[in-house]
TIMIKOL-242180 format. One line per 4 residues: their letters; for each residue x, y, z of C-alpha. Coordinates in Angstrom, 1 decimal. Layout:
BEGIN
A) X/Y/Z ~ ...
REM end
This chain:
BEGIN
MVNN) -21.5/-46.5/-2.8 ~ -22.2/-43.6/-0.7 ~ -25.3/-45.1/0.7 ~ -23.3/-47.9/2.3
LGGV) -21.3/-45.1/4.4 ~ -21.7/-45.0/8.1 ~ -21.9/-41.7/10.1 ~ -25.4/-41.9/11.5
RVIA) -24.0/-41.0/15.1 ~ -22.1/-38.0/13.7 ~ -23.8/-34.9/14.7 ~ -23.6/-32.0/12.2
RGDA) -20.4/-31.9/10.3 ~ -22.3/-31.9/7.1 ~ -19.7/-30.6/4.7 ~ -16.9/-32.8/6.2
KAVL) -19.3/-35.9/5.7 ~ -20.0/-34.7/2.4 ~ -16.1/-34.5/1.3 ~ -15.5/-38.0/2.7
AKAY) -18.5/-39.3/0.8 ~ -17.4/-37.9/-2.5 ~ -13.7/-39.3/-2.0 ~ -15.4/-42.7/-1.4
EAEE) -17.6/-42.3/-4.6 ~ -14.6/-41.1/-6.8 ~ -13.4/-43.3/-9.5 ~ -9.8/-42.3/-8.7
PELV) -7.8/-43.2/-5.5 ~ -8.3/-40.3/-3.1 ~ -5.7/-39.1/-0.4 ~ -7.8/-37.0/2.2
AVVG) -6.1/-34.7/4.7 ~ -8.0/-34.1/7.8 ~ -6.8/-31.4/10.3 ~ -8.0/-29.7/13.6
RRRV) -7.0/-29.2/17.1 ~ -6.9/-31.9/19.6 ~ -10.4/-33.2/20.9 ~ -12.3/-31.6/17.9
GKTF) -13.7/-34.8/16.8 ~ -11.4/-35.9/13.7 ~ -11.0/-39.5/14.4 ~ -14.5/-40.2/15.5
LVRE) -15.7/-38.4/12.2 ~ -13.6/-40.7/10.0 ~ -14.2/-43.9/11.9 ~ -17.9/-43.2/11.7
VYKQ) -18.3/-42.4/8.3 ~ -16.0/-45.0/7.0 ~ -16.7/-47.7/9.7 ~ -17.9/-50.3/7.0
QLVF) -15.0/-49.6/4.8 ~ -12.2/-49.2/6.9 ~ -9.6/-52.1/6.1 ~ -6.6/-50.7/8.2
QVTG) -6.1/-47.9/10.8 ~ -3.3/-47.1/13.0 ~ -2.9/-44.1/15.4 ~ 0.5/-42.9/16.1
LANI) 1.6/-42.9/19.9 ~ 2.9/-39.7/21.3 ~ 6.6/-39.1/22.3 ~ 8.0/-42.6/21.7
GLPF) 10.6/-43.9/19.2 ~ 10.6/-45.8/15.9 ~ 10.8/-49.1/17.3 ~ 7.6/-48.7/19.3
QLEN) 5.8/-47.0/16.4 ~ 6.5/-50.1/14.2 ~ 5.7/-52.5/16.9 ~ 2.3/-50.6/17.1
FKKQ) 1.9/-50.8/13.4 ~ 2.5/-54.6/13.3 ~ -0.1/-55.1/15.8 ~ -2.5/-53.1/13.9
LLQS) -1.8/-55.0/10.7 ~ -2.2/-58.5/12.7 ~ -5.6/-57.0/14.0 ~ -7.0/-55.7/10.7
FLGL) -6.0/-58.5/8.5 ~ -7.2/-61.5/10.5 ~ -6.7/-64.8/8.6 ~ -3.8/-63.5/6.5
EVNH) -0.2/-64.3/7.0 ~ 1.5/-61.2/8.4 ~ 5.3/-60.6/7.9 ~ 6.7/-59.5/11.3
DFTS) 10.1/-59.0/10.2 ~ 10.5/-55.2/9.2 ~ 12.5/-52.4/11.0 ~ 11.9/-49.6/8.7
WLDA) 8.8/-47.5/7.6 ~ 9.7/-48.5/4.1 ~ 9.3/-52.2/5.0 ~ 6.1/-51.6/6.9
FFEL) 4.5/-50.0/4.1 ~ 5.5/-52.7/1.6 ~ 3.8/-55.1/4.0 ~ 0.6/-52.9/4.2
ARLL) 0.6/-52.8/0.3 ~ 1.0/-56.6/-0.1 ~ -1.8/-57.4/2.5 ~ -4.2/-54.7/1.0
KVAL) -3.5/-56.4/-2.7 ~ -4.6/-59.8/-1.3 ~ -7.6/-58.1/0.4 ~ -8.7/-56.4/-2.9
EINP) -8.3/-59.6/-4.7 ~ -10.8/-61.4/-2.1 ~ -13.1/-58.6/-2.3 ~ -12.6/-55.7/-4.8
EKRV) -14.9/-53.4/-3.0 ~ -13.3/-49.8/-2.3 ~ -11.4/-49.7/0.9 ~ -10.3/-47.0/3.3
VFLD) -6.8/-46.9/5.1 ~ -6.8/-44.4/8.1 ~ -3.4/-43.3/9.4 ~ -4.4/-41.1/12.7
ELPW) -2.1/-38.6/14.4 ~ 0.5/-38.5/11.6 ~ 2.9/-36.3/13.3 ~ 3.4/-38.8/16.1
LASA) 3.9/-41.6/13.5 ~ 6.4/-39.5/11.6 ~ 8.9/-38.7/14.5 ~ 12.1/-36.9/13.7
RSGF) 14.4/-38.9/11.3 ~ 12.2/-41.9/11.2 ~ 11.8/-42.3/7.5 ~ 8.1/-42.3/7.8
LAGF) 7.3/-39.7/5.2 ~ 9.7/-41.5/2.7 ~ 7.8/-44.7/3.3 ~ 4.4/-43.2/3.1
AWFW) 5.4/-41.5/-0.2 ~ 6.4/-44.7/-1.7 ~ 3.1/-46.4/-0.5 ~ 1.0/-43.6/-2.2
NSWA) 3.1/-43.0/-5.3 ~ 4.2/-46.3/-6.3 ~ 1.3/-48.7/-5.1 ~ -2.1/-46.8/-4.1
YDKR) -2.1/-44.4/-7.0 ~ -4.0/-46.9/-9.1 ~ -5.9/-48.8/-6.7 ~ -9.6/-48.7/-5.4
IVVV) -8.5/-47.1/-2.3 ~ -8.9/-44.0/-0.1 ~ -6.5/-43.2/2.2 ~ -7.1/-40.7/5.2
ICGS) -4.4/-39.0/6.9 ~ -5.1/-37.1/10.2 ~ -3.3/-34.9/12.8 ~ -4.0/-32.5/15.5
AASW) -0.8/-30.6/14.8 ~ -2.5/-28.7/11.9 ~ 0.8/-26.8/11.3 ~ 2.9/-30.0/10.9
MINK) 0.3/-31.6/8.7 ~ 0.1/-28.5/6.5 ~ 3.8/-27.6/6.1 ~ 5.1/-31.3/5.9
VVRD) 2.4/-32.9/3.9 ~ -0.1/-30.5/2.3 ~ 2.8/-27.9/1.1 ~ 5.5/-30.7/0.8
KGSL) 7.5/-30.0/-2.4 ~ 8.9/-33.5/-2.5 ~ 7.4/-36.7/-3.2 ~ 4.0/-35.9/-1.9
HNRI) 3.8/-32.6/-3.8 ~ 0.2/-32.0/-4.9 ~ -0.7/-35.5/-3.8 ~ -3.7/-34.4/-1.4
TRYI) -6.9/-34.7/-3.4 ~ -9.2/-33.4/-0.6 ~ -8.7/-31.5/2.4 ~ -10.9/-31.0/5.6
TLQP) -10.3/-28.5/8.5 ~ -12.6/-29.5/11.3 ~ -13.6/-26.6/13.3 ~ -15.2/-26.7/16.7
FTLA) -19.0/-26.9/16.9 ~ -20.9/-23.5/16.3 ~ -23.5/-22.9/19.1 ~ -26.2/-24.5/17.0
EASK) -24.0/-27.6/16.3 ~ -23.1/-27.8/19.9 ~ -26.9/-27.8/20.8 ~ -27.6/-30.5/18.4
YLDS) -24.9/-32.5/20.2 ~ -26.1/-31.9/23.7 ~ -29.6/-32.7/22.6 ~ -28.4/-36.2/21.4
RGIV) -26.8/-36.8/24.7 ~ -29.9/-36.0/26.7 ~ -28.4/-32.7/28.2 ~ -31.3/-30.5/29.0
ADRY) -30.4/-26.7/29.3 ~ -31.8/-23.5/28.0 ~ -29.9/-21.2/25.6 ~ -28.7/-19.1/28.3
QRIQ) -27.1/-22.0/30.0 ~ -25.7/-23.2/26.9 ~ -24.1/-19.6/26.0 ~ -22.5/-20.1/29.6
LYMA) -21.2/-23.4/28.7 ~ -19.8/-22.3/25.5 ~ -18.0/-19.5/27.1 ~ -16.1/-21.9/29.3
LGGI) -15.7/-24.8/26.9 ~ -16.2/-23.6/23.5 ~ -17.6/-25.9/20.8 ~ -15.1/-28.8/21.4
PFYL) -16.9/-32.1/21.3 ~ -14.5/-33.9/23.7 ~ -15.3/-31.3/26.3 ~ -19.0/-31.3/25.7
KQLE) -19.0/-35.0/26.2 ~ -17.9/-34.7/29.8 ~ -21.1/-32.8/30.6 ~ -23.8/-34.9/32.6
PGLS) -27.7/-34.8/32.5 ~ -29.4/-33.0/35.1 ~ -26.6/-30.4/36.4 ~ -26.9/-26.7/35.7
ASQE) -24.3/-25.0/33.5 ~ -22.8/-23.7/36.8 ~ -22.6/-27.0/38.5 ~ -21.1/-28.6/35.4
IDRL) -18.2/-25.8/34.9 ~ -17.5/-26.1/38.7 ~ -17.3/-29.8/38.4 ~ -15.2/-29.8/35.3
LFGK) -12.7/-27.1/36.0 ~ -12.6/-26.0/39.4 ~ -12.4/-29.1/41.5 ~ -8.9/-30.4/42.4
GGPL) -9.8/-33.6/40.3 ~ -12.0/-31.9/37.7 ~ -11.8/-33.9/34.4 ~ -10.7/-30.8/32.3
RGEF) -8.6/-29.1/35.0 ~ -5.1/-30.4/33.5 ~ -6.3/-30.1/29.8 ~ -4.8/-26.7/29.2
NLLF) -1.2/-27.7/29.6 ~ -1.8/-31.0/27.9 ~ -3.3/-29.4/25.0 ~ -0.3/-27.4/24.0
ASLF) 2.3/-30.1/24.7 ~ 0.4/-32.6/22.6 ~ 0.4/-30.3/19.5 ~ 3.8/-28.7/19.6
AKPE) 7.1/-30.0/20.0 ~ 8.5/-26.9/22.1 ~ 5.3/-25.3/23.3 ~ 6.8/-22.7/25.6
RHLK) 6.8/-20.0/22.9 ~ 3.2/-20.7/21.9 ~ 2.1/-20.6/25.6 ~ 3.7/-17.1/26.0
VIKA) 1.7/-16.0/23.0 ~ -1.6/-17.4/24.3 ~ -1.1/-15.9/27.6 ~ -0.3/-12.5/26.3
LGLK) -3.4/-12.5/24.2 ~ -5.4/-13.8/27.1 ~ -4.8/-10.3/28.7 ~ -5.9/-8.6/25.6
PNGT) -9.6/-9.6/24.9 ~ -10.0/-7.2/22.0 ~ -6.6/-8.3/20.4 ~ -3.3/-6.6/19.9
DRTQ) -0.8/-6.0/17.1 ~ 2.3/-7.8/16.2 ~ 4.7/-5.1/17.6 ~ 2.9/-5.0/21.0
LAKA) 2.7/-8.9/21.2 ~ 6.5/-9.4/20.6 ~ 7.1/-6.7/23.3 ~ 4.7/-8.7/25.8
TKLE) 6.2/-11.8/25.1 ~ 10.0/-10.9/24.5 ~ 9.9/-12.8/21.5 ~ 11.8/-11.4/18.6
SGGA) 9.2/-10.0/15.9 ~ 10.9/-12.0/13.0 ~ 10.8/-15.7/11.9 ~ 10.3/-17.3/15.2
LTRV) 7.2/-15.2/16.2 ~ 6.0/-15.7/12.6 ~ 6.2/-19.5/12.8 ~ 4.4/-19.6/16.2
LEEL) 1.7/-17.3/15.1 ~ 1.1/-19.3/11.8 ~ 1.0/-22.7/14.0 ~ -1.3/-21.2/16.4
ELSG) -3.6/-19.7/13.7 ~ -3.5/-23.1/11.7 ~ -4.4/-25.0/14.8 ~ -7.5/-22.6/15.4
FIEH) -6.5/-20.8/18.7 ~ -5.9/-17.4/17.2 ~ -6.8/-15.2/14.2 ~ -5.4/-12.3/12.4
SRPF) -7.7/-9.8/11.1 ~ -7.2/-6.6/9.2 ~ -8.7/-3.7/10.9 ~ -11.7/-2.0/9.1
GSKK) -10.7/0.7/6.7 ~ -6.9/-0.1/7.2 ~ -4.7/0.1/4.1 ~ -1.6/-1.1/5.9
KSRI) -0.4/-4.8/6.3 ~ -1.0/-4.4/10.0 ~ -3.3/-7.3/11.7 ~ -5.1/-7.4/15.1
IRLL) -4.2/-10.8/16.6 ~ -7.0/-12.1/18.8 ~ -7.3/-15.3/20.9 ~ -10.2/-17.4/19.6
DEFS) -10.3/-20.4/21.8 ~ -12.9/-20.0/24.5 ~ -11.6/-22.8/26.7 ~ -8.1/-21.2/26.8
AFYL) -9.5/-17.7/27.5 ~ -11.6/-19.1/30.5 ~ -8.8/-21.3/31.9 ~ -6.2/-18.3/31.8
KWIE) -8.5/-15.8/33.4 ~ -10.2/-18.1/36.1 ~ -8.3/-21.5/36.6 ~ -4.6/-20.9/36.3
NDEY) -4.0/-18.6/39.2 ~ -6.2/-20.7/41.3 ~ -8.0/-17.6/42.8 ~ -11.5/-18.7/42.8
PSFL) -12.4/-22.0/44.7 ~ -15.7/-22.6/42.9 ~ -17.4/-21.2/39.9 ~ -20.7/-21.0/41.9
RLQS) -18.9/-18.3/43.9 ~ -17.2/-16.5/41.0 ~ -20.2/-16.1/38.8 ~ -21.9/-13.7/41.4
TQNY) -18.9/-11.3/41.1 ~ -18.7/-8.1/39.0 ~ -15.3/-9.3/37.8 ~ -17.0/-12.2/36.2
RSWA) -20.0/-10.2/34.8 ~ -17.6/-8.0/33.0 ~ -15.6/-10.7/31.5 ~ -18.7/-12.5/30.4
GLAF) -19.5/-9.5/28.5 ~ -16.4/-9.7/26.6 ~ -16.7/-13.6/26.1 ~ -20.3/-12.8/24.8
ERIA) -18.5/-10.5/22.2 ~ -16.1/-13.2/21.2 ~ -18.9/-15.6/20.7 ~ -20.6/-12.9/18.5
LKHT) -17.5/-12.4/16.3 ~ -17.5/-16.2/15.8 ~ -21.2/-16.4/14.7 ~ -21.0/-13.4/12.0
TAIQ) -22.9/-15.7/9.6 ~ -25.7/-16.4/11.9 ~ -25.9/-12.8/12.4 ~ -26.1/-11.8/8.9
TALG) -28.8/-14.6/8.5 ~ -30.8/-13.0/11.2 ~ -30.4/-9.7/9.6 ~ -31.6/-11.0/6.2
IAGL) -28.4/-10.4/4.5 ~ -27.0/-14.0/4.1 ~ -26.8/-14.0/0.5 ~ -25.2/-10.5/0.4
DAHS) -21.5/-9.9/0.1 ~ -20.4/-8.7/3.4 ~ -17.6/-8.7/5.8 ~ -17.2/-8.4/9.5
YSYF) -14.7/-6.7/11.6 ~ -14.1/-5.1/15.1 ~ -13.1/-1.5/15.1 ~ -11.0/0.6/17.3
AKAN) -9.5/4.1/16.7 ~ -7.5/6.5/19.0 ~ -8.5/9.9/19.6 ~ -7.1/12.6/17.1
ERTD) -7.2/16.2/16.5 ~ -10.9/16.0/14.8 ~ -12.6/13.5/17.4 ~ -12.5/11.2/20.5
GVQV) -11.4/7.6/20.4 ~ -14.1/4.8/19.5 ~ -14.5/1.0/19.7 ~ -17.1/-0.9/18.0
DLLI) -17.8/-4.6/19.0 ~ -18.8/-5.7/15.5 ~ -19.5/-4.2/12.3 ~ -20.6/-5.5/9.1
DRAD) -19.5/-3.9/5.7 ~ -21.9/-4.5/3.2 ~ -22.2/-4.5/-0.5 ~ -25.4/-2.7/-0.6
RMIT) -23.6/0.5/0.7 ~ -24.5/0.0/4.2 ~ -22.6/-0.6/7.5 ~ -24.1/-2.3/10.5
LVEV) -22.8/-1.5/13.8 ~ -23.6/-4.2/16.1 ~ -23.4/-3.3/19.9 ~ -23.2/-6.4/22.0
KYTT) -24.6/-6.6/25.5 ~ -24.5/-9.5/27.9 ~ -27.0/-9.3/30.5 ~ -29.3/-11.7/32.7
AKFT) -32.7/-10.0/31.6 ~ -33.9/-7.8/29.0 ~ -31.8/-4.9/28.2 ~ -33.0/-1.4/28.9
LTKE) -31.9/1.4/26.8 ~ -31.7/4.5/29.0 ~ -31.1/8.1/27.7 ~ -27.6/8.2/28.9
YAET) -26.6/5.2/27.1 ~ -28.7/6.2/23.9 ~ -26.5/9.3/23.9 ~ -23.3/7.3/24.1
LREK) -24.6/5.4/21.1 ~ -25.1/8.3/19.2 ~ -21.8/9.7/20.0 ~ -20.2/6.4/19.0
IGRF) -21.9/6.4/15.6 ~ -20.7/10.2/15.1 ~ -17.0/9.1/16.1 ~ -17.2/6.1/13.8
RNHT) -18.1/8.3/11.0 ~ -15.5/10.9/11.6 ~ -12.6/8.4/12.0 ~ -13.6/6.5/8.9
QTRK) -15.2/9.3/6.8 ~ -17.5/6.5/5.3 ~ -20.1/7.6/2.9 ~ -22.3/4.6/3.4
HVQL) -25.4/4.5/5.6 ~ -24.5/3.5/9.1 ~ -27.2/1.5/11.0 ~ -27.0/0.3/14.7
VLLT) -28.1/-3.2/15.8 ~ -28.4/-4.4/19.5 ~ -27.4/-8.0/20.4 ~ -28.4/-8.8/23.8
TYGA) -29.2/-12.1/25.5 ~ -33.0/-11.5/26.0 ~ -33.6/-8.6/23.8 ~ -34.5/-5.1/25.0
TASP) -37.5/-3.6/26.5 ~ -39.3/-1.1/24.6 ~ -37.5/2.3/25.1 ~ -38.5/5.8/23.5
YAVG) -34.7/6.4/23.2 ~ -34.3/3.8/20.7 ~ -36.6/5.4/18.1 ~ -34.4/6.9/15.2
LVDK) -31.3/5.1/16.7 ~ -31.7/1.4/17.0 ~ -32.6/-0.2/13.7 ~ -33.1/-3.9/15.0
VLTM) -32.6/-5.8/18.2 ~ -31.2/-9.3/18.0 ~ -31.3/-11.8/21.0 ~ -28.8/-14.9/21.7
DDLW) -31.3/-17.0/19.9 ~ -30.2/-15.4/16.6 ~ -26.6/-16.8/17.2 ~ -28.2/-20.2/16.5
AEH) -29.6/-19.1/13.1 ~ -28.2/-21.5/10.1 ~ -27.9/-20.6/6.7
REM end
């Protein structure tokens, strides 16, 4: 029964918990795939929601061969099926799954309540030429398909999970019954998590933390009560023994068998906060713009590090490629070159303030749903873009931080400003914004009404220059809006 499920300690994740609950309630056996980048909380989610129903769980071990993986599997069988005689004599994954099926059959005969089997870090279990997928396919197709059982498979290497299991054309084809992509916390979800841990910080400090750590639960778990955002970032990333200082390289090594190309792409995108196109990226990374680059980009996108987005108004197949991951962007800019000994010193520099403005824009682009809610258009069909156009014979170039193309024949241009106090709209800046709107109209030739919205950290002071120009002012608080 769903009301017997655990999950009381799981912060947010409402949609994911609902999927797991429905899988358990279903009359048929369920094979659920959970994917998401390293440290995003996949294992914790499954274990907490199903903690009363888990009959067997095993986690793959990184970079070890078949004999050690099988030994790990045997030990988990012994631990999970206490009181039952476990056959130790197997040397293949097919034998291992035969033994798991036998033990589950006995367990279900003793207690017919629906059970959950959890195979975590599947890409590590299924090492090359190990025969794991063949053994697992037998387990699901020949034994579990008509039993009262939920099988959850999980992996940080999202691209491997999707290509090898979800899109499998062989014996696992179309066997996945439910699929969860676990994303980093939004600002609202991250705040709920920090509240649950007694981390007291205002929203400005939480924005600072999000710029450096993103919405990754494991990173947020490292925070300690009583310290400011600046102290925490300094402690976690700038000190020689900082708990997260070595995380960047571990992150990619744990996800990809040969991470060198992935790192080239991430580092090139780190130099292009507003994104770049495929041609320029291939040139910057010296990777051929063919199958190899395509695969790297797909793997990074499926793992949640980058995004491909179509520029507003573009009828071409070209896409803007942008780095999404806050932690990677912060590390590459401030940690990798070891230029600044402390964050406390760094944050007072103009370089950091300029970078923080771009980081705030990145956060805004990831919270467009909250922005639409704050604008009162949550139920309206709308699409969000950034926009850039080079100068042409008609008009100068233009760049828009965020625009929302709406079904009510309006386009909302969102100007994003990161400040430490209320923003003051000067006469000169107001004229700059009027010119931007004019250039946008000239480049796009849109017939829709164009409105301007300011998104700032603390709002804006009253200004006579805003009259007839700025339709609405949003603050960072609006990024916490939930629909």
